[in-house]
C-alpha positions as CSV (number, residue, x, y, z in Angstrom):
1,M,16.5,-76.1,0.3
2,S,20.0,-77.4,1.2
3,A,20.2,-80.0,3.9
4,R,22.7,-79.9,6.8
5,T,26.3,-80.3,5.8
6,Q,27.7,-83.7,6.7
7,I,31.4,-84.6,6.9
8,H,32.6,-88.1,7.8
9,P,35.1,-88.2,10.7
10,S,37.7,-89.8,8.5
11,A,37.7,-87.1,5.9
12,V,40.6,-84.6,5.8
13,I,39.5,-81.0,5.1
14,E,42.5,-78.7,5.0
15,E,42.2,-75.2,6.6
16,G,41.1,-72.7,4.0
17,A,38.8,-74.9,2.1
18,E,35.3,-73.5,1.5
19,I,32.5,-75.9,2.1
20,G,28.9,-74.8,1.0
21,A,25.6,-75.6,2.6
22,G,24.2,-79.1,2.3
23,V,27.6,-80.6,1.2
24,R,28.0,-84.3,2.1
25,I,31.6,-85.6,2.3
26,G,32.0,-89.3,2.8
27,P,34.8,-91.4,4.3
28,F,38.5,-90.9,3.5
29,C,38.0,-87.9,1.3
30,H,40.9,-85.3,1.1
31,I,40.0,-81.7,0.3
32,G,42.9,-79.2,-0.2
33,C,43.1,-75.8,1.3
34,D,42.3,-73.9,-1.9
35,V,39.2,-76.0,-2.9
36,V,35.7,-74.5,-3.0
37,L,32.7,-76.9,-2.8
38,K,29.5,-75.2,-3.7
39,D,26.1,-76.0,-2.1
40,D,24.8,-79.6,-2.1
41,V,28.0,-81.2,-3.5
42,V,28.2,-85.0,-2.7
43,L,31.5,-86.8,-2.3
44,V,30.6,-90.4,-1.9
45,G,34.0,-91.4,-0.4
46,H,37.7,-91.8,-1.2
47,V,37.6,-88.6,-3.3
48,S,40.7,-86.3,-3.7
49,I,40.2,-82.7,-4.7
50,Q,43.3,-80.5,-4.7
51,G,44.6,-77.1,-6.0
52,H,42.6,-74.1,-6.8
53,T,39.5,-76.1,-7.7
54,T,35.8,-75.1,-7.6
55,I,33.1,-77.7,-7.8
56,G,29.7,-76.4,-8.7
57,E,26.4,-76.8,-7.0
58,G,24.8,-80.3,-6.9
59,C,27.8,-82.3,-8.3
60,E,28.0,-85.9,-7.3
61,I,31.6,-87.4,-7.2
62,H,32.3,-91.1,-6.7
63,P,35.1,-93.1,-5.1
64,G,38.6,-92.8,-6.5
65,A,38.0,-89.6,-8.5
66,A,41.0,-87.3,-8.4
67,L,40.2,-83.7,-9.3
68,G,42.5,-80.6,-9.5
69,G,45.8,-82.4,-9.6
70,P,48.8,-80.7,-11.3
71,P,48.9,-81.0,-15.0
72,Q,50.8,-83.8,-16.7
73,D,53.2,-81.4,-18.3
74,L,56.9,-81.5,-17.8
75,K,57.1,-77.7,-18.2
76,Y,54.7,-77.1,-15.3
77,D,56.5,-75.4,-12.4
78,G,53.8,-75.2,-9.7
79,A,52.0,-72.0,-10.8
80,P,48.6,-71.6,-9.1
81,T,46.4,-72.6,-12.1
82,T,42.8,-73.5,-11.7
83,L,40.0,-76.1,-12.4
84,S,36.3,-75.2,-12.5
85,V,33.6,-77.8,-12.7
86,G,30.0,-76.6,-13.3
87,R,26.7,-77.5,-11.7
88,N,25.0,-80.9,-11.4
89,C,27.8,-82.9,-12.9
90,I,28.1,-86.6,-12.2
91,I,31.7,-87.8,-11.9
92,R,32.1,-91.5,-11.6
93,E,34.8,-93.8,-10.1
94,G,38.4,-93.1,-10.9
95,M,37.7,-90.2,-13.1
96,T,40.5,-87.5,-13.3
97,I,40.6,-83.8,-14.2
98,H,43.8,-81.8,-14.1
99,R,44.3,-78.0,-13.6
100,G,45.5,-75.7,-16.4
101,T,49.1,-74.7,-17.2
102,E,50.6,-71.2,-16.9
103,K,51.6,-71.3,-20.6
104,G,48.2,-72.6,-21.7
105,R,44.8,-71.2,-20.7
106,G,45.8,-71.3,-17.0
107,T,42.5,-73.1,-16.3
108,T,40.6,-76.3,-17.1
109,V,36.8,-75.8,-17.4
110,V,34.0,-78.4,-17.3
111,G,30.4,-77.1,-17.9
112,D,27.1,-77.9,-16.3
113,D,25.2,-81.3,-16.3
114,C,28.1,-83.4,-17.6
115,Y,28.2,-87.1,-17.1
116,L,31.8,-88.3,-16.8
117,M,32.0,-92.0,-16.5
118,A,34.5,-94.3,-14.7
119,Y,38.2,-93.7,-15.5
120,S,37.6,-91.1,-18.1
121,H,40.1,-88.2,-18.2
122,V,40.1,-84.5,-18.9
123,A,43.6,-83.1,-19.3
124,H,45.0,-79.7,-18.5
125,D,43.7,-76.5,-20.2
126,C,40.7,-78.3,-21.7
127,I,37.3,-76.6,-22.2
128,V,34.3,-79.0,-21.9
129,G,30.9,-77.7,-22.6
130,N,27.5,-78.4,-21.0
131,K,25.8,-81.8,-21.1
132,V,28.8,-83.6,-22.3
133,T,28.9,-87.4,-21.8
134,M,32.2,-89.2,-21.6
135,A,31.9,-93.0,-21.4
136,N,34.3,-95.3,-19.6
137,Y,38.0,-94.7,-20.4
138,A,37.4,-91.8,-22.8
139,G,40.2,-89.3,-22.7
140,L,40.9,-85.7,-23.7
141,G,44.4,-84.5,-24.5
142,G,45.5,-81.1,-23.3
143,H,44.1,-77.9,-24.7
144,S,41.2,-79.7,-26.4
145,E,37.8,-78.0,-26.7
146,I,34.5,-80.0,-26.5
147,G,31.2,-78.4,-27.4
148,D,27.9,-78.7,-25.7
149,G,26.1,-82.1,-25.9
150,V,29.0,-84.0,-27.3
151,I,29.1,-87.8,-26.6
152,L,32.4,-89.6,-26.4
153,S,31.9,-93.4,-26.5
154,G,34.1,-95.8,-24.5
155,Y,37.8,-95.5,-25.0
156,A,37.5,-92.6,-27.4
157,A,40.6,-90.5,-27.4
158,V,40.9,-86.8,-28.5
159,H,44.3,-85.5,-29.5
160,Q,45.6,-82.3,-27.8
161,F,44.4,-79.0,-29.3
162,V,41.6,-80.7,-31.1
163,R,38.1,-79.0,-31.2
164,V,35.0,-81.1,-31.2
165,G,31.9,-79.2,-32.3
166,H,28.6,-79.2,-30.3
167,H,26.4,-82.3,-30.5
168,A,29.1,-84.4,-32.2
169,F,29.3,-88.1,-31.6
170,L,32.6,-90.0,-31.2
171,G,32.4,-93.7,-31.6
172,G,34.0,-96.4,-29.3
173,F,37.8,-96.5,-29.6
174,A,37.8,-93.5,-31.9
175,A,41.2,-91.9,-32.2
176,V,40.4,-88.3,-33.0
177,V,43.4,-86.3,-34.3
178,G,41.5,-83.6,-36.3
179,D,38.7,-81.1,-35.5
180,V,35.2,-82.6,-35.7
181,I,32.4,-80.3,-37.0
182,P,29.3,-79.7,-35.0
183,Y,26.9,-82.7,-35.3
184,G,29.7,-84.7,-36.9
185,M,29.9,-88.5,-36.3
186,A,33.5,-89.6,-36.1
187,V,34.5,-93.3,-36.0
188,G,37.6,-95.4,-36.1
189,D,41.4,-95.3,-35.5
190,R,42.5,-91.9,-36.9
191,A,38.8,-91.2,-37.0
192,K,36.9,-90.4,-40.1
193,L,33.5,-88.7,-40.5
194,R,30.7,-91.2,-41.0
195,G,27.9,-88.7,-41.6
196,L,26.0,-86.5,-39.2
197,N,24.8,-87.3,-35.7
198,V,21.1,-87.3,-36.8
199,V,19.9,-88.5,-33.4
200,G,21.7,-85.6,-31.7
201,M,20.3,-83.2,-34.2
202,K,16.7,-84.4,-33.5
203,R,17.2,-84.4,-29.7
204,S,18.4,-80.8,-29.9
205,G,15.0,-79.8,-31.3
206,M,16.3,-79.1,-34.9
207,A,13.5,-78.7,-37.4
208,R,13.3,-81.2,-40.4
209,S,14.1,-78.3,-42.8
210,E,17.2,-77.4,-40.8
211,L,18.3,-81.0,-40.7
212,S,17.9,-81.3,-44.4
213,A,19.9,-78.1,-45.1
214,L,22.7,-79.3,-42.9
215,R,23.0,-82.6,-44.7
216,K,23.1,-80.9,-48.1
217,A,25.6,-78.4,-46.9
218,Y,27.7,-81.2,-45.4
219,R,27.9,-83.0,-48.7
220,I,29.1,-79.9,-50.5
221,L,31.6,-79.0,-47.8
222,F,33.3,-82.4,-48.0
223,D,33.1,-82.8,-51.7
224,P,36.5,-84.3,-52.6
225,S,36.5,-83.0,-56.1
226,A,37.1,-79.4,-55.0
227,P,39.3,-77.6,-52.4
228,M,37.8,-76.9,-49.0
229,A,37.9,-73.1,-49.6
230,A,35.9,-73.5,-52.8
231,N,33.4,-75.7,-51.0
232,I,33.0,-73.2,-48.2
233,A,32.2,-70.5,-50.8
234,R,29.6,-72.8,-52.4
235,V,27.9,-73.5,-49.1
236,E,27.9,-69.8,-48.2
237,E,26.2,-69.0,-51.5
238,S,23.7,-71.9,-51.5
239,F,22.6,-71.5,-47.8
240,A,22.7,-67.8,-47.1
241,G,20.4,-67.0,-44.2
242,S,20.5,-70.6,-42.7
243,A,21.5,-70.2,-39.0
244,V,22.3,-73.9,-38.6
245,V,24.6,-73.9,-41.7
246,D,26.2,-70.7,-40.7
247,D,26.9,-72.2,-37.3
248,M,28.8,-75.1,-38.9
249,L,30.7,-72.7,-41.2
250,S,31.7,-70.5,-38.2
251,F,33.3,-73.6,-36.7
252,V,35.1,-74.4,-40.0
253,R,36.3,-70.8,-40.3
254,G,37.7,-70.9,-36.8
255,Q,40.2,-73.7,-37.5
256,E,43.3,-73.3,-35.4
257,K,46.0,-75.8,-34.8
258,R,44.6,-79.1,-36.1
259,H,43.3,-80.2,-39.5
260,F,39.7,-81.4,-39.9
261,T,38.4,-84.9,-39.5
262,V,37.0,-85.7,-43.0
263,P,35.1,-88.6,-44.6
264,P,37.0,-91.6,-45.9
265,R,38.8,-91.1,-49.2
266,G,36.5,-91.3,-52.1
267,R,33.4,-90.5,-50.1
268,S,31.5,-87.3,-50.8
269,G,30.5,-86.7,-47.2
270,D,27.2,-87.9,-45.8
271,D,27.1,-91.6,-45.0
272,E,23.5,-92.6,-45.6
273,D,24.0,-96.1,-44.0
274,A,25.4,-94.6,-40.8
275,D,22.6,-92.0,-40.6
276,A,20.0,-94.7,-41.2
277,A,21.5,-96.8,-38.4
278,E,21.2,-93.9,-36.1
279,G,17.4,-93.7,-36.7
């Protein structure tokens, strides 16, 4: 049951803002006229939320966070684009999320149960899935898509329009300029694949047989001795009926604006040492 709504006297709530039951707004917060705060949202203090922004139930937002600001796009002309943040997200100090652009999706979306650490950034027109973790200073370029359960380590940077498949892992300081397959583990400046995120696969409840199939399919898919199209055909033939492999192939078939993040030159794909290090 929601507690009584509490608003500190120093907070500025513009007329038109919608404040749900049990919301707690700490000192020196500024809430714009088009903002919607769902039930039980907590703004610790010194939080700015502007524009057509909706914050889902149970979110906790810490000092210095600035949400719903206009996109950092020189072509943006003030159109009433939106930001939507899901339920039970934790947004830490200095974290920023911008609204969409009229020529993009028109919206930026963050899913449920995300943990967005201090000074991380989600740019305009991004789609962020559920249970995504962004460590300190991690950043997403505009229009990028981040799947469920992805972990971005500290200072990881994702190029605009890049897709990161669900349960992928991006290492610290990774500069990701190409799409990362589901469960992929990308590391380094101009990041390369270093195997599969075995820990994430196990945590997602994947059966051992499914994990084994994915690893075998991964090696075939990134076999450098053949073109990607031929490798896809081999995987389709070898793993017909495997739901987890088909999930990975669906991501690959859906390639849009960016190339794929691939293993280092000369590697066939799965990095046994990296997988072993992950447990």
